[in-house]
Every structure is written in structure tokens, then in C-alpha cells.
DOKE-595902 format. One record per atom (N, C-alpha, C, O, CB): residue in one letter; x, y, z. Coordinates in pm, whole numbers, padded with zeros to 5 digits, always signed. Each point is the difference from the previous one (the first is absolute). Glycine has a CB too. Layout:
<rs>
aXYZ;...
</rs>
This chain:
<rs>
m-06807-03104-00169;m+00102+00083-00060;m-00049+00058-00133;m+00035+00112-00038;m+00142-00250+00150;d-00259+00058-00182;d-00051+00050-00128;d-00096+00118+00020;d-00011+00086-00087;d+00036-00316-00008;e-00092+00234+00209;e-00088+00114+00030;e+00082+00129+00017;e-00045+00107-00039;e-00120-00263+00149;l+00283+00144-00052;l+00088+00116+00016;l+00043+00053-00135;l-00004+00120-00024;l+00085-00211+00244;v-00039+00003-00310;v+00042+00041-00134;v-00118+00060-00076;v+00016+00099-00070;v+00161-00279+00069;r-00294+00120+00015;r-00120+00052-00067;r-00034+00141+00050;r-00033+00087-00080;r-00054-00323+00053;f+00096+00258+00157;f-00030+00131+00057;f+00098+00106-00050;f-00041+00111-00036;f-00053-00223+00239;i+00222+00079-00205;i+00102+00095-00045;i-00021+00033-00148;i+00005+00117-00040;i+00158-00206+00210;a-00187-00014-00251;a-00017+00022-00143;a-00125+00082-00030;a+00004+00089-00085;a+00114-00305+00042;k-00228+00187+00110;k-00123+00075-00025;k+00015+00147+00041;k-00067+00087-00055;k-00065-00298+00090;s+00219+00238+00061;s+00024+00137+00042;s+00081+00078-00103;s-00007+00123-00004;s-00002-00199+00241;l+00084+00006-00320;l+00090+00065-00095;l-00061+00024-00138;l+00034+00098-00066;l+00150-00203+00188;v-00273+00019-00166;v-00046+00001-00139;v-00125+00085-00021;v-00069+00036+00095;v+00166-00262-00120;d-00124+00257-00102;d-00121+00075-00037;d-00121-00092-00013;d-00113+00043+00021;d+00256+00123-00139;d-00119-00293+00083;d-00108-00096-00020;d+00013-00113+00103;d+00053-00106-00032;d-00064+00161-00217;p-00038-00033+00372;p+00017-00101+00105;p-00077-00129-00026;p+00032-00104+00058;p+00003+00290+00100;d-00138-00181-00244;d-00077-00121-00029;d+00080-00100-00084;d-00032-00119-00002;d-00177+00255+00013;a+00312-00089-00080;a+00081-00088-00086;a+00112-00070+00077;a+00070-00084-00057;a-00122+00234-00134;v+00069-00118+00317;v+00108-00060+00080;v-00039-00143+00036;v-00106-00025+00056;v+00173+00251+00037;q+00022-00320-00126;q-00019-00140+00035;q+00128-00052+00063;q+00110+00030-00047;q-00279-00063-00140;v+00154-00045+00292;v+00115-00058+00070;v-00019-00151+00005;v-00104-00049+00045;v+00139+00261+00094;e+00066-00284-00184;e-00003-00147+00004;e+00117-00048+00084;e+00109+00057-00005;e-00220-00070-00222;t+00089-00091+00303;t+00104-00058+00084;t+00030-00140-00049;t-00090-00082-00018;t+00017+00220+00216;k+00202-00165-00219;k+00044-00132-00046;k+00116-00047+00086;k+00079+00081+00050;k-00154-00030-00287;q+00085-00179+00253;q+00109-00060+00077;q+00110-00043-00096;q-00027-00070-00098;q-00133-00008+00279;d+00284+00119-00155;d+00114-00035-00084;d+00114-00045+00090;d+00086+00078+00039;d-00156+00087-00220;g+00067-00294+00213;g+00102-00052+00091;g-00022+00055+00140;g-00108-00015+00056;g+00271-00004-00245;e-00062+00081+00245;e-00014+00057+00135;e-00054+00142-00002;e-00031+00056+00105;e+00219-00200-00033;y-00200+00202-00191;y-00051+00135-00013;y-00148+00001-00036;y-00049-00090-00069;y+00276+00166+00000;t-00298+00024+00117;t-00135+00028-00042;t+00008+00119-00094;t+00042+00109+00041;t-00146-00200+00175;v+00065+00072-00340;v+00008+00105-00101;v-00133+00072-00006;v-00105-00062-00019;v+00277-00068-00114;i-00168+00261+00149;i-00119+00083-00011;i+00008+00073-00133;i+00088+00083-00020;i-00108-00055+00274;e-00073-00059-00344;e-00003+00063-00131;e-00101+00113+00001;e-00117-00020+00036;e+00185-00196-00149;l-00024+00334+00074;l-00084+00119-00002;l-00030+00036-00145;l+00091+00023-00079;l+00007+00060+00298;h-00227-00079-00252;h-00045+00037-00135;h-00073+00133+00011;h-00090+00016+00083;h+00069-00261-00156;v+00059+00341-00011;v-00067+00130-00004;v-00031+00033-00146;v+00048-00067-00091;v+00070+00146+00303;a-00197+00025-00234;a-00032+00045-00136;a+00129+00049-00067;a+00088+00053+00068;a-00325+00011+00001;p+00247-00082-00200;p+00123+00043-00070;p+00034+00148+00021;p+00118+00035+00005;p-00166-00210-00173;g-00051+00260+00179;g+00024+00142+00021;g+00052+00032+00139;g+00060+00106+00021;g-00238-00061-00184;d+00157-00134+00258;d+00044+00022+00138;d+00132-00069+00031;d+00049+00010+00113;d-00287+00010-00049;m+00295-00087-00160;m+00124-00073+00025;m+00112+00092+00047;m+00075-00035+00091;m-00145-00131-00265;g+00081+00282+00113;g+00104+00095+00039;g-00016+00052+00141;g+00098+00029+00068;g-00079+00034-00305;k-00142-00051+00282;k-00026+00048+00136;k+00038-00102+00104;k+00039+00036+00111;k-00222+00104-00199;v+00172-00267+00055;v+00034-00106+00094;v+00152-00025+00001;v+00057-00032+00104;v-00284-00072-00140;i+00289+00119-00079;i+00144-00022-00006;i+00077+00123+00047;i+00096-00013+00076;i-00131-00147-00267;g-00005+00277+00147;g+00067+00123+00042;g+00127+00026-00079;g+00044-00082-00080;g-00140+00050+00307;k+00155+00148-00202;k+00125+00035-00067;k+00111-00089+00050;k+00025-00012+00120;k-00101+00250-00148;k+00143-00301-00067;k+00112-00091+00029;k-00040-00113+00095;k+00085-00057+00068;k+00070+00248-00104;g-00285-00223+00040;g-00047-00112+00082;g-00007+00028+00148;g-00004-00094+00080;g+00097-00049-00251;r-00095+00267+00209;r+00003+00035+00142;r-00126-00042+00074;r+00008-00048+00113;r+00138+00238-00170;i-00262-00172-00004;i-00124-00037+00067;i-00011-00152+00010;i-00043-00052+00102;i-00069+00262-00187;a+00151-00281-00021;a-00002-00146+00004;a+00093-00051+00109;a-00032-00095+00071;a-00021+00087-00318;k+00167+00070+00259;k+00096-00039+00105;k-00058+00028+00138;k+00020-00079+00093;k+00172+00126-00249;a-00263+00063+00170;a-00061+00034+00129;a-00109-00100+00037;a-00013-00038+00116;a+00064+00280-00157;i-00130-00285-00058;i-00103-00101+00025;i+00065-00129+00048;i-00047-00062+00095;i-00104+00166-00270;r+00258-00144+00108;r+00071-00123+00039;r+00059+00013+00140;r+00001-00098+00076;r+00051+00053-00316;t-00003+00164+00275;t+00055+00021+00133;t-00106-00011+00109;t+00024-00058+00105;t+00150+00205-00206;v-00292-00091+00075;v-00110-00008+00095;v-00044-00145+00019;v-00026-00043+00112;v-00049+00275-00177;v+00067-00307-00044;v-00039-00141+00008;v+00105-00078+00077;v-00033-00087+00081;v-00093+00105-00299;k+00252+00011+00193;k+00107-00070+00072;k-00005+00030+00150;k+00020-00090+00081;k+00122+00101-00288;a-00170+00113+00243;a-00011+00037+00140;a-00120-00068+00065;a+00008-00045+00115;a+00102+00265-00164;a-00221-00228-00022;a-00120-00064+00054;a+00015-00151+00007;a-00066-00065+00081;a-00071+00252-00173;s+00222-00244+00008;s+00016-00145-00001;s+00077-00051+00120;s-00004-00119+00031;s-00003+00127-00279;v+00077+00079+00317;v+00072-00041+00121;v-00100-00050+00104;v+00030-00094+00075;v+00154+00262-00122;k-00299-00107+00051;k-00104-00039+00094;k-00054-00140-00031;k-00034-00075+00091;k-00025+00317-00063;d+00050-00276-00160;d-00054-00129-00043;d+00105-00110-00006;d-00035-00118-00014;d-00135+00242-00115;n+00296-00088+00139;n+00111-00096-00018;n-00005-00064-00137;n+00035-00117-00015;n-00035+00073+00260;g-00043+00118-00346;g-00008-00052-00136;g+00093+00077-00091;g+00051+00107+00035;g-00287-00177+00004;k+00258+00016-00157;k+00080+00066-00100;k-00089+00035-00118;k-00061-00088-00061;k+00270-00034+00135;y-00217+00250-00104;y-00089+00048-00104;y+00079+00070-00110;y+00105+00059+00025;y-00290-00034+00144;s+00133-00033-00289;s+00057+00068-00115;s-00114+00069-00072;s-00105-00061-00022;s+00296-00106+00000;v-00173+00294-00014;v-00105+00076-00069;v+00044+00018-00145;v+00109+00050-00027;v-00179+00071+00243;e-00017-00161-00308;e+00024+00018-00143;e-00112+00084-00058;e-00118-00025+00025;e+00239-00196-00040;i-00083+00321-00061;i-00098+00087-00066;i-00012-00048-00143;i+00096+00007-00078;i-00043+00194+00229;v-00173-00250-00186;v-00021-00062-00130;v-00080+00095-00088;v-00030-00032-00115;v+00037-00200+00216;
</rs>
């Protein structure tokens, strides 16, 4: 799942080498932390958080296949 988030983020930003994805377990949820360059933060979040919401929606749809619960945090 972290590869999916990494692929989406690298497609959006100007500096794809700065994209880092970390996976942590938090109870029943798997938290995916997305780190990008400070200048690319707006591109990942989008206006009113629309792109961030879309990333979370894609992860939620893909998680049905894994039977897991995922949460995406943009750090």
C-alpha cells in the first residue's frame, strides 16, 4: 500500500526524490506517513485538501482487497 502512495505522490510533486513513505502500526490501523519537500506540500494537499482526500479515497478503495484498515497522514 505504501508503494501506491509513493507512486501517487511522486507523480504530483516537483521533487520526487524527496518523497518518503513510512508505515507504522497503530492498533488496528496501519498508518502511512507521507513526507514531501516543504515546497511541494501544497501540491500534495491541494485546494481545501481535495488532493489529500483523493489520495485517502484511493487507499481506502485499495485496502478492501487487503482486508486492512489504512490511514494516510501527510507530514
